[in-house]
Every structure is written in structure tokens, then in C-alpha cells.
C-alpha positions in Angstrom: 131.4 124.9 173.2 131.5 122.6 176.1 132.4 124.1 179.5 133.9 121.3 181.7 134.0 121.5 185.5 137.3 123.4 185.3 135.4 126.1 183.4 137.7 126.1 180.3 135.6 126.4 177.1 136.2 123.4 174.8 135.0 123.0 171.3 133.5 119.6 170.3 132.2 118.0 167.1 129.3 115.6 167.3 130.4 112.2 165.9 127.0 111.4 164.5 126.0 114.9 163.4 122.4 116.2 162.8 120.8 116.2 159.4 118.2 118.6 160.7 119.3 120.4 163.8 116.4 121.4 166.1 118.1 124.5 167.4 119.1 127.8 165.9 122.6 129.0 165.3 124.2 130.2 168.6 121.4 128.7 170.7 122.4 127.0 173.9 121.8 123.3 173.9 122.4 120.5 176.4 125.3 118.2 175.5 126.7 115.0 177.0 130.5 114.7 177.1 133.2 112.6 178.7 134.7 114.5 181.6 138.2 113.2 180.9 137.9 114.1 177.2 135.4 116.9 176.6 136.1 117.0 172.8 134.1 113.8 172.6 130.5 115.1 172.9 127.0 114.7 171.6 123.8 116.6 171.8 121.5 115.3 174.5 118.5 113.9 172.6 116.4 110.8 172.8 115.4 110.9 169.1 119.0 110.6 167.7 119.0 106.8 168.1 115.5 106.1 166.7 116.6 105.4 163.1 119.6 103.2 164.0 117.3 101.4 166.5 114.7 100.7 163.8 117.4 99.4 161.4 118.7 97.1 164.2 115.2 95.8 164.9 114.7 95.1 161.2 118.0 93.3 161.0 117.3 91.2 164.1 113.8 90.3 162.8 115.3 89.2 159.5 117.9 87.1 161.2 115.2 85.5 163.4 113.1 84.7 160.3 116.1 83.2 158.6 116.9 81.1 161.7 113.3 79.8 161.9 113.2 78.9 158.3 116.5 77.1 158.5 115.3 75.2 161.5 112.1 74.2 159.7 114.1 73.0 156.7 116.4 71.0 158.9 113.4 69.4 160.7 111.8 68.6 157.3 115.0 66.9 156.0 115.5 64.8 159.1 111.9 63.7 159.1 111.9 62.8 155.4 115.4 61.6 154.5 116.2 61.3 150.8 117.9 58.1 149.6 
């Protein structure tokens, strides 16, 4: 339950969820929520974005490698045109 500044308890569901929560049932945890919409909340944790960050880095690395290889192919074709 989130308790906004007005003091009214509000229940919120984490949009990402936790596969392995690091807290016990009924244990108090820190959350981050939008003051104007406290039903949009998430647990305050730095580790929740590690996996998506690694996937993004892998994707960007693959995209970079593709761009480099396409550039090399383009340079090779312009240096040695086929007739």
C-alpha cells in the first residue's frame, strides 16, 4: 500500500513485477510512485533494470556490428566495381 502525501492508503501493482522478490510478505519496502497517480508504482531498486539493460546493450552491439559490416561491404563494392 502506498501512502501519498494526503495520507490515504493506496494499493498499487508493480508494472514489471518481481520474479524473486527480495522481501518477505507484509515487510515494508520503499516504492516510487507518481504523486498525481499513486496507483502507478514500482519498488525502489537499482537491480530491476539490469537484465533489460544487458539486452539493450546486446541489441545495440549487434546493430553496430551490422552497420560496420554493411559499410565495409559498400566500400569494397565501390573500390572494385563489377562490370
